[in-house]
N, C-alpha and C positions, 0 to 999 in steps of 0.2 A: 594399419592399426598395429603392426608388429613392433614399431619402434617404442623404446622405453621413454618414460617421462624424463625430461631434462631438469635436473636440479641446479640451483645456483652454485657458484664456486664454494660458498661456505656451507651449503647443504641445508640452509634454513628456509628456502623458498623455492618455488617452481619457476622455471624459465619457460614461458609459453611462446609458441610461434604465433605471431600476430598476422591475421589475414588483412588484406588491403581493402576488401569490400565488406559492407555491412550486410548480414543475412536478411533476406526479405520475408522468409517464412520460418515457421517453427522447425520444420525438417532441416532446412539449411542452417539454422542456428545450431541445432544439435550436432550437425556434421561439421561445424566450423572447427578449425584446428585448435582454437583455444579451449572450446568445450570438450572436444575429444581428448585433449591432453588432461583436462581436469577429471573427466570420467576415468581415464586410464590411471591417473594418480590415486584416485579413491579406490579403484578395484585392486590395483597392485599392492596397495598398503593395507588392504582389508579394513577400509574405513566406511563401509556401507552403512552400518548402524549409526555411527557418529554423524555421518553426513545427513542421514534421514532425520535424526534428532535436531540437528542445527536447522535444516530446512523447515521442519515442523515448527520450531520456535519462531522463525522468520515469518512464516505464513500466519501463525496465531497473532504475532505482533502487528502485522499489517491489517489483519481482520479487525483487531481491537481499535486500531487507529481509524479505520474506515467507519466503524460503528460509532465511535466518539464524534467524528466529524459530521456524520449524518445526524446524530442526535443534537449536536450544537447548531447545525444548520436548521433543523426543524424547530428548535426552541427560538432561534433568531427570527425565523419566518413567522412563528406564532406571535412573538412580541411585536413585530412590525404590523401584523394584521390587527392586533389589539390597539395599537396606537392609531392606526388609520381608522378603525371603527369609532374610536372616541372623537376624532376630528370630524368624521362624516355625520355623526349623530346630531340631530338638532337639539338646541338647548331647550330644556323643559320650560313650558309657559309658567309664568308666575301664578300662584294660587290666588283666587279671588278671596277677598276678606269675607268672613261670615256675616250674614245679614243680621241686623239688630232687630229685635221685636219691639 
């Protein structure tokens, strides 16, 4: 962990070391060279607050999308059940004509 973050030649982006294997657990993911380099970049440039705010926005955005999708799915399911209930309900019997006196 003592090596510095490698910046691109123009200094506008980070050059990450890519690992060959895909991490299979959260611990291995956090220890992958790409993520360690990202963490190091944030720490060395004192960007913890900014990184937290960005991640918080991402989490909130994903949460809103999940809620909207769940709401849409629930509405679609209710509409489908309503249509099926109309099809399954028997037609009402015709009313008998009133008797004349």
